[in-house]
N, C-alpha and C positions, 0 to 999 in steps of 0.2 A: 566400535570394534575393539575387543580386548587384545592387547599385545602380549608378548612374552615377558614383559617387564614385571618384576617382583620386588616389593619394598618391605622393609621392616620399619614399623612405627611404634611409638610408646605413648599411650594416652596421658594427658597432662593432669592426672589426678593430684599430683603433689607439686605441680609447677608453681613457681614463685620466684621473684627476684630477691634472694636472701643475702646476696653478697655482691661484690664488684670484682670481676676478673676480666672485664673488657670495657672500653669507653662507653658502649651503649647502656651498660648497667648503671653508670654514674647518674645519680639523681632519680633513679627508678626503684630504689629499695622499697619493697612492699607496696608498689604502686600498680602492679599487674592485677587484673581481674581474672580470677580463676574461672569464673563462669563464662566470661567473654573469650578467654583462651580456649576453653573446652568447645565452645561453639565454632570458633575459627578452625581449630584442629579437626573437628568433625567434618566441616565443610571441605577442607583439603582432602581428608581421607575418603569421603564419599566421591569426590571428583576423581581421585586417582583410581578408586575401585571400578569406575566405569570403563577404565582403559587398561588396568593392570591388576595384579594380585597384591593384596596388602596383608602382611603378617603382623601380629602384635606381640609385644613383650610386656610382661606385667610390670607396671611402675612400682617404685620402692619409696617408702617414706624417708625423708632426709636427703633425697637425691633429686632436687628440683630440676636439674638440667638433663636428667636422663631422657627427657622428652626429645632431646636433640640426638637422635639415633645415628646420624651421619658420623658422629664422633666415636661410635662404639668400636670401630675398627675398619678394616678394608677387606672386601670380598672380591676374589678373582677365581672364577670356577668354583671348586669345592675347597679352596684354601681361604683361611680367615686369619688376618694379622690383627691381633688384639691391640687396642690402644693402650698407651702408657701415658696417662694424663699429666700435663705440666703442673696444673694447680691441684693442691690436695683436696679442694672442695669437690672435685669430680672423680677422684681416684677410687672412691667407693663403688662407682658404677662398673668397674672392670670385672669384678667377680661375677656379677649378674649377667653381663653380656657373654662372658666366657662360658658360663653354665648353659646359656641358651644355645650358643653355636655348637657346643659339644654335643648337646642333646639332638641337634639337627644333623649331626654326622660330618661336620666340617673338620678339616685338618687345621689345627690351631697353631699359630706361630706367635711367640711372645718375646718382645724385646727386653733387654736388661732394664731393671727397675729405674735406673737413673738416666735412661735415654728416652726423652719424651717423643711421642708420636701420636697424633690425634686422628687417626683413621682417615675416612673418606672426606673429612673436613679439609685435610691437607694432601690428599692423594686422589687424583682423578684420571682414570684411563682415557686416552685419546680414542675416539670412536672410529677413526679412519686408519689408524696404524697400530703398531704393536709396542706402544710405549706408554709410560705413565707420567703425567704431570705431577710433580711433588713439591709442595711448598715448605718453606722454613723461614724462621725469623722471629716468630712470636711464640708459637705453641709447639711445633715439631722441630727436632734438631736435624741438621744436615747429615750427621753421622748415622741416622736411621735409614737413609736412602740406599746405601750399599746392601743392607739387610733385605730391603724390599726387592731389589733387583735379583738377589740370589734366591730368595724364597719363592718369588712369583714368576721367575723366568722372563722378566720384562726389562726393557731398557727404561731407566728412570731419568727423567729430565728435571733438574733441580731449578726452582724459581724462588728468589728471595723476596719476601714481603717487607715493605718499609712503612706502610701507613697503618698505625695501630687500630684504626677503625675497621680495617679489613685484615683481621688477625688470623683468619683461616683462608686457605686458597679458594674454597668454594664460595666465599663471599665476594670474590672479584674476578673469577674465571669459571667459565662453563663450556666444556667441550660438547659439541653438537654433532648430529649425524652428518656423514659425508665430508668430514674434515672441517666443518664450520667451527668457529671459536668466538664466543662472546666473552669480552673481558674489559677491565678498567685499567689502562696502562699505568696510571699514576700510582697504583698500588704496588708497583714493582720497581726494583732498581734498574739502572741503565743496562747492566749486563743481562738481566732476565728479559727485559724488553727486546734486546737484540736476539736472544735465543728464541723467543716467541716468533719474531719476524722471520727468522731463518727457517723455522719449522712449519709455519702456516703462511701460505701466500696471501698477499694483500687483499685479493678479492674474496677470500674466505674469512677474513678477520672483521668482526663487528665490534668497534670500540664504543663503549657506553660513556655517557657524560657523567660528571660528578653527581648530578641530581639523580640520575637513574641508579648509579652505584650506591648512593645513600639510601635508595629505596630497596636495596638488595635485589635489583633486577637480575644480577648474575647468579644469585642464589636460587637457581631455577631447577625444577625436577623435569626430566624429559622421559617420555615414553614414545619411542620412535620420533616422529616429527611433531609431537604434541608437547608444548611447554607449559608448565604450571608455575606461576610466579605470584609474588605478593602484589606489587604494583609496577606499572611500566609506562613510560612516556609515550606519547603518540608517535614521535619520530622513530624511536627504537622499535616500537610495535610494527611500524611500516617497513623498517629494514628487515625484520625477522619474517614478516609475511611475504615480502618480496623474495626472500630466500627459500620460501616454501614451507615455513613453519606455522603451525596453528597455536595461537597464544591464548591461555586461560588465566585470567586474573582471579585471585581469591585473597581477601584481606587477611593479613597475619600480623596486624599492628601490635597485638599483645606480646607476641614472641619477639618482635623487634626491640622491645624494651630490654630483652636479655641478649640481644645481638644475634638473632637467628630468624630465618624465614623458611621458605618451602624446602629447599635442599637440606638445610640443617635438620629438619624434622623427619627426614627419610634416609634410609640406607639401602642402596641398590643391592639386592641379593642375587642378581642375574648377570653380573659382569662376566663376560666369557673369558675362559682361559686362553692364552695365546696359542695360535696354531703351531708355532714353533718356539721353543724356549730360546730366549735371547737375554741372558742376565748381563746387562751392561749398565754402567753408571760412569759419568764423567767426574765424579767426586774424587779428589786427590788429597792425600794427607802426607805430612812430614812431621818429624819430631825435632824439637829444638830444646836448648837449655838456656835458662836465664840465671844469672848470678849477680849478687850485690845486695844492697839494702832494699829488698823488693817491696816491703810493706811500708816502711816509714818514708821512703822516697816516692812512693806511689808508682814505681816502675812496673810492678806486676799488673796493677789496675790499668795502667796506660796500655800495656801490651795486649791485655784481653779485650779492652774496649776498642782498640784499633782493629783487632781481628774481626770483631763483630761488625763494626762500622764499615769495614771493607768487604763484607759479604761472606766472611768465613765463620767457622765454628771452632771450638777448642775443647780439649779434655786435659785436665791436669793429671798427669800420670804419677808424679811423685813430687812432694814438697817437703823440703827440709828447712825449718825455721831456725835462724840464728838465735841462740839462747841469751846472749849478752847484747848490750847496746851497740858495742863495736863489732859484733859478729855479723857476718854476711849470711844470707839465705840463698838457696838455689831451688829451682823448679824445673822439672822435665814436663814439657807440654807437647801435645799432639795438635797440630793445626790442620783443619780440613777446609776445603774450598770447593765450589761447584765445578771448577775447571783448573787446568794447569796455569792458565793465564791469570786467574784471580789469585791462586795460591802463590804464584811468583810475585805478584804485587804485594801480598801480605808479608811474605818472607822478606822482601826488600825492606819493608817498614820495621819488621822485627830485627833485622840486622842493624838498622839505624839505632835501635834501642840497645844494641849490644848482645843480642841473642846469638847463640852458636849452635851448630848441629853437634850431636854426640859423636865421639870418636868412631863408633861402629857405622855411623851414617855419613861420615865425611867423604866427599868426592872432590875431585879436581874441578876448578872453575871451568865453565864452558867458554871457549874462545872462538871468535869468528873473525874472518878476514875482512878488512876494509876494502870495498870494491870501487868506491868513488871517493876521490880526494875531498876531505872536509865533511864527509857524511859517515856517521856511525851505523853499524847494523841496527835494524829496527828495534830489536829487543835488548839494546844496550843497558847496562847497569849504571844508573846515575849515582854519582858520588855525593857524600855528605861532608860536613866539617870534621867528622870523627876519624881518628886514625883507623885505617882499613888494611886488612890483610887478605890476600887471595891465595888459594891453594893451587900450585902448579907442580906437576910431576911429583906429587906426594909431599911437597914442602910448602910451608906458609911463607909468603913473601910480603913484607911491609910495603905498602904503596907510598911512593915518594911524592912530594909536592902536593900534599893533600889540600883539597878545597871543595867547596860545594858546587854542584851542577856541572861536573865534568864527567869524563869517562876514564876507565882504567885501561892503560896500554901495557901490554905484556911483551917482553923480549925474552923468549924461552932460552935462547942461546946464552945470554948473559945472566939469566936468572934474576931479572929485575922487573919491577912493575912501577908505573908512575901515573899520576893523574894528569890529564891534558884536556884541552877543549876541542870541540868539533873542528874548528877552523885549522887546527894543526895536524889533523889526521891525514895520513898518506896512504895511498893504495898499497896493499900488501901487508900492512901492519895488523896486529891482532888485538882485539878489544874484548874485554870481559862482558858476557851477556848473561841475563838471568841472575839468580841469587844463589845458586848452588856454588859451594866452594868459596864463599865470601863471608867475612866476619869483621865486625868493628870492635875496637878496643875501648871500653868505657872504664872510667874510674869507679871501682867498687866502693871507695870510701865516700863517694858523693851521696849524702843522705837526703838532700833537698833538691827537688826539681821545681820548675816553674809551675805555679798553679797550686802548690801545696801550702799548708798553713805555715810550715817552717821556712818557706822560701820567700823572703821579702824582696821580690825583684822589681815591683812597680809601686811607686808611691805618688800620691796625688798631693801636690803642695797646697796646704790649707784646705784639702778636700774633705777632711773630717775633723776640723777644729785644730787645736794646738798640737794634738798628738801627731798629726800628719806632718806638720812643720818640723817637729822634733825628729821624726824618722828621716826626713831629708837631711837634716843636720848630722845625724848619726852616720848616714851613708857618706856624706861629704867628708866626715872625719876619717872613715875607712879608706876612701879614695885618695885623700891627701896623704895619708900615711903610706899607702902603696906607691904613689908617685914619688914620694920622697925617698923611699927605700930603693926604687928602681934607679933613680938618679945617682944615689950614693954608690950603687953597685955597678954603675956603668951600663945599665940596661937601656931599653928603647921604648919611648912613648910616642905613639902616632896620634895626631889630632885631625879630625875630619869636621871642620866648621862650616856652617852655612852663613849667609849674609845676615841672618837674624842676630848673630853674635854682635854685629856692628850696630844694628837698629836698636838693640836693647841695652846698649852702653857697655857691652862686654869686651870691646876691642882692646881697650887699655889693659884689661886684666889678662887677656890672651897674649898680648905683646909682652907682658911681664913674665908670663910662663916661659915664653921663648927665650927671653933675655937671661933668665935665671937658670937655664939649662934643663927645664922640665919637659921640653918638647924636642924630639930627635927627627921628626918628619911631619910634614903637613900636607894633607890631601884635600882638595876642594874643587870648586868650579870657578868659572870666570867671575861670578858675582861677588864672592867673598873678597877677592883681591880688589875688584873695582871699588867696592864700597869702603874697604879699609883705606885704599889710596885716596878716595874722595874725601874721607874724613881727615886724613893727614894733610892733604893739600889745601882743602877748602873749609874744613870744619863742619861739613854736613854729611848726611847719609840720605840718599834719595832726595836731596834738596832741603832736608830738615836740619836746622841748626841743633847740634847735639848737646849744646849747653843750655840753650833757651827752650828747646823743644818746639819751636815754631818754624813754619816754612819761610824760606828766604826767597826774595824776589828773583826770578830767573833760575831758581834752584833746580828746576827740572832738567837743566842742561849740565848740571855739575858732574854727574857720573860720566857723561860724554866728554867733558873737558878733561876729567881724570884719565880716561882711556886715551884720548888724543895726546895728552902730555907724555904718557909712558911710551906710546907708539913713536913719538918724536925722539925720545931718548934711545929707543931700540929694544929695551927690556927693563924689567923691574930692577935687576942688578945694576944696569948702567945708570938708571935714574938715581940709585943710591950713590954710586961712584961719582956722578956729576953734581951731587949735592942738591938735586931736585927733590928727591924723596928723603925726608929727614925724620920720619917717625912712623909708628904703626906696626902692625903684625909682620908685614912682609919686609919692612925695613929691618926689623930685628932678625928675621930669618936670614937675610943677606949678610948682616953684620956678624951673626953667630955661625954662619955656614950651615944652617939647617936646611936640608933639601925640601923642596915643595914641588907638587905636581898639580896642575890645574886642568881638569877635563872639561872640554867645551860641550855646548848643546846647541840645538837649533834656535833657541830663543836669545842667545847671547848677543849683546851689543859689542861692537868693536871687531873682534875681541882684542884682549891684551896680547902682545907679542908672545908672552909666555904660555898662553892657553893652547893646549893641544886639541885641535879640532878633529884629528883622526882618532876615533874612539877606540879602535883596536890598539893603537900605540899608547893611548892614555891608559887603557886597562893594563897593558904590559908595564907601564911606568908605575902605576899604583902597586902592582904585584911586586915589583922590584923593591919599592920603598917599604912595603909591609913585611918583608922577610926579616925575621929575627925580632919582631915586635913582642913586647911583654904586656903592653896595655894599649888599648885603642879608645880614645875619647871622642865620641860622636856628638856633635853639638848642633842640633836643629838643622840637619841636612839630610832629609829622608833618602833621596835618590842616591847620593854619593855614599851614604852610610850603608844602604842595602847592598850596593855594589861591593863595598869594602867587606861587609859581613860575609858575602858569598865567597870572597877570596881568602878568608881567614880560617885556618884550621882550628880545631878544638884545642883548648889549652891556653889560648890567648884571652886575657881578661878584656871584656868589652863593657864600656859604660856608655849608655845612650841617654841623652838629656833632650827632652822636647816638651813643649807645652801641650802638644796634641797627644792624648793617650793612644790613639790608633797607631801613631808612628812608633811609639815605644813598644806596643804590643807586636807590631809587625817585625821589628828587629829582634825582640825577645823570642819570637816564635821559631827562630832558627834552631832552638832546642838546647843551646849550650848552657850548662850549669855555671859557666864562668861569666855569663852576661848579667848585667845589672841595669835596670831601667829606672829613670827618675822622670816623673811627669811634673815639670816645674819650669819657671822662666829661666832661660839660659843665662841671661845677664845676672840674675840673682845667684844662680849656681856658681858662676865664675867668681863673683864677689866673695861668696862664702869660701870657695876653694882657695883663692889667693890669700884670704885671711888666715886659714888654717896652715897653709904652707909657710907663710911668713912667721907664724909662731914656731913652726918646726925648725925654720932657719934661724930662729933667735932674733928676728927683726922686731923692732918696736913698731907697733901699729901707728899710723898717722892719726 
């Protein structure tokens, strides 16, 4: 029985895989058989004609993908939104489809030339409601969705595609009669999957396997409860039949070579107009400004990439390129996202990069009251290492006590804002939420960022022959000069060492740095102190003789003996006073009056009397000693170094040394242009560093 369904198809007279614009085309150039394609197309057409009306458009030479009429545009009632193809290879089709629909009497809507939208390939009306599923991510732009809502009088629900194999929405989602939905969840991001689950009840959702998705089972044509597909697995067929659908398989393997199947080969001409106009879209947009060395630092590229990766879209409204090497550039950008939630997330990331809203769009920061002690409002703004300002009562306030992973507390009466941690929040206080009215202050003169060719932040010792070793030496030269300058100017260097410093023979060098006034504070854990003291008292580290490099009989007890000895003295300082401890890093700290803080952990033996086992108190002590730091030297201590990095504001020079590249990357990923990472042996590094500093001090090398 013929239904009211009506489709537009285009004979494959000129079909061929002539280029690559999707993953399915790769390796299939000129491998499609036109004869086999014609036979498969005719089989689908004949099958559809038994149940629906099929119209034909004349194929055109030089346009091999015109056979995929689903991408011609979108039909709703007597309105037709013409596609604006993303790839130039298909843009020639637009004029032919426009001419055909105009001749058929459709009202034609056309998007701006630079706003891609690929028709019913990325826009599918829900058959149970008055809304339109609209895809974006590969071919269609998110900014096209508000146009669709306005022109068609439909609510548009935006879904982001993330798997390049499923570059169009109709390759991984198929709305069916009575609210049923056939889809492949892995083709969508987490937010889009959540939207689908909110819109369609679980009992109406049919999730396809990857194998069925790869057969383009979702790329199905429906005429009522009849489904026409390429191929389908037995399990999926059973699910569809149990839901009351009749499934017809027809091989379309030749068209799969170009990334299309049944739905791609047809355009539904009988999509009904909504009973009542409801032009609604959740797409939200905001404008912002970026300023600095946008191109040579890679800042603009990072901002746009972050926007897309986070589920948004962008339009560069204005770009002013600096004409000289020292000149800065600026760009006005409009960021769009499928919801306020996603937009707020993106704007938060943009603020971290130093983006600002224009003066006309400036609004005060949104403040919410703390209702439970130690608990921030759910949509709190998380702080970064960068100097931050918040707009309160029309004025920008600089946030005090800047650090990473905190929240901003605002006192409107005093006109002050400061960074704090969850645990210090009190009921009735006001916290900044969202990203409106917040900006970070970045150095515009910073030309190099991590990951660019000009930024040598990570070096692998001997990783690429002699040149890599030389790069480490050059960095050590720079670090030694900086440490020498800081000491001469009365500045502050904080060292965060791990026990590997002792194991690699670097203890003597670090002790020298303390003795010679190059260290003003030391932050570590129980282990660095235990092994330093073990070496000083017993000449071993973890029971290994540091001079001979061999294990000592009974040496496994040595670290416990060291702990016990210090506990008997009462503290490290008392052990020095009593003449028990006569050398090592912590001996020099006591002698020179260099403050140190040891943060404990669940794995610590002992611990030493000086080790703070209350981690909140240890964090506070770390934060106290970090104040006023000019340079922080992190030496093979991942956990303590990450903690220190989170407490440290932008502007403090960080040097991370570790043999493990993952550790260096982790610490460098905090985003600071002041951070330098060296992938090398920490003992070797300290040896090179002390040699350079002795030269600067005018000492004669032994």
